[in-house]
N, C-alpha and C positions, 0 to 999 in steps of 0.2 A: 504493500500500500504506500503510495506517495503522499506524504503529509502536506496538507495545504496550510497556508499561513492564516487564512480567514475561513471560518465556518458560519453558517447561519445559526446553528444550535450545537452547543457542546453539552453532553450529559456526563456528569461525573458519577460513575457507579452503574453497575449492570444488574442489580437485583430487580425484583418485580417492579419497583417504582421507576427505576432508570430505564428498563426495557420498555415499559408502557409509555414513558415520557418521550423516548426517541421515536417510537412508532407514531404517537399522536402528532409530534412536531412534523414528521415527514408527511403525514396525511393532511396536515394543515397547509402544506405548500412549501415548507422549508426545503431548499435545494440540497445543501450540504449539512448533513447531520452526523455527528461523531460521538461515539460512546468511548469513554476512557475508563478502563477497569484495571485495578491493581493486581487481580488474580490472573491466572493463565487461561481462564475460560470464562465465558459469560454465565450469568445465573445467580451470582451472589450467594447468600446464605442458604437459598433453597436447594442447592446442590447437595448439602449434607442432611437435609430434612427428608429422609426417605419414608417417613410415616405419612398416612393419608390425612385428609382434612383441608386440602387446598382446592379451590375452584368451584366450591358448592354454589356460590352466588353468581359468578361470571359464566361458568360453563355448565352449571347444573350437574356437575359430576364431582365425585369424591376422589381426588387425585393425590398421588405423592408429590413432594416438592419438585424433584427433577423433571417429572412429566409436565407439571404445570409450567415451569420455566421454559421447557423445550418448545412449547407451543409459541411462546413469544420470541424465542431465539430464532425459530424458523421464519417468523414474520419479519423480524429485523433483517435477516439475510435476504428474504424475498424482495424487500423494499429497497435494497441497496444501501442500507445504512452502514457507514464506515465504523470500524472498531479499532482501538489501540489497546491490546491486552498486555499484561505484565508491565504495566506503566503506572508509575507513582506520580500523582499530582502534588507538586511542592508548594505552589502558591497560586492564588487567584486575586486579581486586583479589582477595585471598583469599576475600572474601565473595561472589564471583561477580558483581560489578558490571562492566559493560563500557562503556567510554567510547569513542565513535566519532564520526567526522566524515565528512559526504558533501555533495556539491553539492545533492542533492535534499532531504535531511533536516536539513542543518546539523549542529550539535553535539548528540548524543543520549547519554543515560545509560540503559542497559538493565540489567535484572536477570535472572538465570537460576537455575533450580534446579540445573542442571548445565551444564557447558561442555565441548566437545570442541575441543582445540587441534589444528588440521590445517593449519598454515602451511607445511608442506613444508620445503625446504632451499634454500640459495643456493650459488653457486659461489665458490671461492677466487679472489681477484683478484691482480694483479701485486704490489701492496704487501705482500700476505700472504706471498708467497714470495720477495720481495726480489731481483728480477732487476736486476743493474746495467745501466748504459748510459744512453743519452739517452731522452727522453720524447716520441717522435714519435707521431702518430696511426697507427692500424693495429694496435694491441694490444687484443684483445677476448677475453672469455671465449667458450667454445664455444657456450654457451647464448644469448648475445647474438647471435652470428652465425647461429645457428639461427632465432631470432626474425626477424631481418632477411630471411633468405633465404626462409623458409617462409611467413611471415605478411605482412611488409611488402613483399616483392618486390624487395629490394635485395641485390646481391652485394657483400660488404664488401671484396673484393680479387680479385686474379688469380693471385698466386703465394703459397702458404701454407706455413708451418711450424706444426705442432701440437705443443705441449708437453704431454705426459701421454697415457696410453693409457686414459683413462676412456671410458665408453661414449658419452657425448655427443661427445667428440673424435673417436672412430673413426667414429661415424655421420656426423658432419659431413665427415670426409675423403671418404667416399663421396658425400655429397650435393653437395659442392662440385665433385667430379669430374663428376657428372652435369650440372652447370651450365656446364662448360667450363673451370673453373679448374684450376690445377696444384697439387697437394699435393706439395711437395718432400720432406718428411720428417715422420715422427712420432717424437718423442723421448720416452723414458721413463727417469726417473732410477732407478727400481727395477729389480731383475734379473728381473722378471716383469711380466706384464700386470696392470693394475689394473681392467680392465673384463672383460666376458664374452668367452669364447673364440669364441662364435658371431659376435660383432661383429668380432673380429680376422679371422676367416676371410672373412666376407661383405663387410666394408668395406675391409680392407687387402689381404689376400692376393688376393682376387678382382679387385682393381683395380691390382695391382702397386705398391702404395704401401709404401715402405720404412719399417720400424720398427727403431729402434735402442734397445736396452735399455741401462741404465747410462749414459745420455747426458742432458745437460741444456743449457739455454741459459746460456752464460757471460755474454753481454752482448747488448744490443740496439743496432743500428747504424742511424743515420738522423737527420735533422733534422726537417723538416716531416712526413715520412712514413717508415715503416720501409723501409729499403733492404736490410737483411740481418740475420741473427743469427749470432753465433759460438757454435757448439756445442762441447761438450767431454765427454770420457768421465770417469766418476767411479769411484773405487775402492770397496771394501767399506764404508768409512766415509763415503761420499758426498763425498770430497775430489776436486777436479779432478786429472786425470792430466796432467802437463806433456807437451807434444808431441802431444797428441791433438786440439788445437783445429782447427776447420774453419769457414770462412766459407760460409754458405748464403744466396745471394741470395733475397730474397722481399720482398713488399710488405705482408704481414699475418702476425702471430703470433697464433694462437689458443691459449688456456689451457684445458686440461682436467685440472686438477690437484687435483680433489677437491671434495666437497660438504660443507656444514656445515648441520646442522639449525637451522632459524630459530626461535630461542627467546628473543628479547628480551622478548616479551610473557609468556612462561612465567615468566621471572625476576621480572617485576613482580608476578605473581600469587603469588609465594612458592614456586614449584615447584622442587624440588631437581633438579639436573642431574647426569648421570653424566659426569665429566670425561674419560673415555676416548672417548666418542662424541659428547658435546655435546648429547645429548637427555635428556628427563626420565627419572627413575627411576620405573618403573611396575610395577604388579602384573599378575596374569594377565588382568585385565579392562581393562588399560591405564589404570587410575586412578593418578594421581600421588599424592604425599604430601599434597596439599591435597584434602580430601574434596569430591567432586562435580566435580572438574576432571580430565578424561581427556585423553589424547593419542593421536593415530593417524597412522600412516604415516611419511613421511620426516622429520617433526618429531621423531620418537623416535630412529630411526636410518635410514640410507640403505639402501633395499631394492634387490635386483637386478631384480625383476619388479614391474610395476604391479599384477598380480593379487594379489600378497602385500600390497601397500599397501591394496588394496580389502578383502581379508580382515581385515586389522587394523582398518580402519575399521568393518566390520560388528561386530566384537567390542566396540570402544570405544563405538560408537553405541548398541548394544543395552544395554550396561551403564549408559550415561548416561541412556537412556530409563527404565530400571528405577529408577535412583537418583532421577530427577525425580518419578516416580510416588510413590515412598515419601515424598519430601519434601512433595509435595502432600497426601498423606494425613495426614501429621503436622500440617500446617497446618489442615486441615479437621477433624481429629479423627474421621475416618471410616475404616471398614474395608470393603474391597471383597469382595463375595461372588460367586464365579464358579462356573459349572457345570463339573464334572469328568467322570470316566468315567461313561458311560451316564446322564447327566443333561442334559435339554433346557434347562431354566431353573430358577432359584431366585428366590423372592421372600421377603424383600426382597433387593435387589441391593446394598444398603449398610447398614452398622451405624454408628450414632452412638455413639462411646465414652461419651458422657455418659449414655446409656441403659443402660449395663452396671452395674446396681445390684443389687437383690435380687429382681427378677422374671425368670422365664424368658423367652426370646425364641424364637419358633417360626420355623423356616425351612421353607417349603413348596416342593415341587418336583414335576416330572413326569419320569419316566424316558423314555429313547429306545426301549429294547427290553425286552420282558417277560422276567423270570427267574422260573421256577416253583419254584426251590429257595431255601433260606434265603440271605439276603444281609446284608451289612453296609452301613449308611448311615453315611458317615464325613465328618468335617470335618478337613481338614489345613491347616496354615499353610505348607506347602511341603515340609518334611521331617518335621514332628512331627504326631502324631495329637492333635487337640484334643478331639473328641467322637465318640462312636460309638453306634449303635443297631442292633439286629437286627430284621429283618423276615422273615416266613415266605416271602414272595414279593413281587414288584413287577410292576405292569402299567401301560402308558402311560395307560390310562383312569382310573387311581385315584391320587389325590394321595398323596404321601408327605411326612411331617412329621418333622423332626429338631429337638428342643428343645435350645437352649443354656441351661444352668442356671448359677446363680451360681458353682458349683464350677469351671466352665469359663472364667469371665470373665478370670481372670488371664492365661491363655494366649491368649485371644481378643484382649485389649488389646495384646499384644506382636506380633500378626500384622498385617501390612499388608494381606494378602489371605487370605481363607479359600476353599479349594476344596472343594466338596461332590461326593462320588462315591458310586456304588452298585455294589458288586461282589459276586460270589458269596463265601460264607463258606469 
C-alpha cells in the first residue's frame, strides 16, 4: 500500500467501533478512508472473544466475536478501505495531523480532513486498585488471561480467584472451567453485580461458581508464584470488617475491576474529556470539541453490547465522512450538484464558486417518471429552498432546465451540495 499524505477520514483503531466508522464514512462519500491498527490484524478485542453473545441486535443472530468482526472486515475490504496494520499512532494534533510508526512504513506524518478516535478501552491493573501483599507472578487482568487462553493457547493457572464481577471476569470463570481449571471464588466489592445479569446466570450460576458481594482481596500471598489470597468483607463505606478474613488457596488472581476509555491520544489532540467517565465530551454526531475529530465506541464510554458500539461507530463515521466532504469542497471551491426526487441526472454535476458572478448558470436534467400536471423544479441546499421554477408538465424524453440567477448566488455559495428535485405542485 502506498501511503498518501492526505486522507478524507482516518480511523484510529479497528475494533467494532472503528470498523463501523470506516464503513459509514466510505458510504457517506468519503474518497480516501484509512484505518490505523496497532495489532497485526483487524478486529480489535473481538478476536479473543470466542464466546457467543454478539450480533443479536444488528444481525438477529447469536455470534462469537471473531465471526461478528469478520463480517465487517469483509465489508471494509469490499469497499476498498485502506488499512495500516502493526502501526502505532504516536500523536494527533488539533489540526488533524497524525504521527505514526510501523515496521513496514517507518515514521509517517499523515493529514486528515476528519478523524475518528476508536481506540477502545483498557483494563484497570493491580497498581490502580492498590492491593497489598507480595508481588509474585500469577496476577493478571481478565482480558490478558482471555488472550492467552483463547488466542495463544496457554492456560495461565489451575486454581483461580477472580476479583470483580465485570463481564470479562465472569466469562473467563466459565471459560477456565471448560479448560479444566478450578475457579474458587468470584469476589465483588460492590453490593451488586457490575456486569450483565445474563453472564452471572450463564457463567457463574450454571457452573456453581460462588460469588461473594461486598468482598475484596485484602492481600496477596506468595513469593515466586501466588499461593493464596486473603479475602475480607467490607462495610457500606468499603472498610474491611474485622473477623471476616478468609485465606483462599489459589495459584492465579484475575482482575476484572473495570475498564477505562483509552484517551491518551485524544488529550494530545486537545479533546476535552468528561471526568466522570474518562471519555471525550461529544455531540449527537459524536464530534468532540475539536472540529473534525469524532469519537466512537468504548473510547467514549464503556458499552454493554458490541452492537451498540457498532451503532455508535456508524453515526460517528457517517458524520466524519460528511465533514470531510465539506472540507474538500471548501478547499476546491466547488459545489456538488446531485439528483433528487424524480431526477435521473443533472448537468453540470459541479459548480465552481469562482463562476458565480453576474451571468446565469443553467442546470439541465432529465426526469425519471412523467408528470402530466404542473410541477415545481427546485434546488435545495439541504433544508433551504435556493431556487424554484414551475413547469406545466415533465417527461423523460424532454430536457428540463433550471437557471440559477445572480439573485440566487449568495445562497448557492453557502451550500456545499445542491439537490435538484421535480415534484408535483
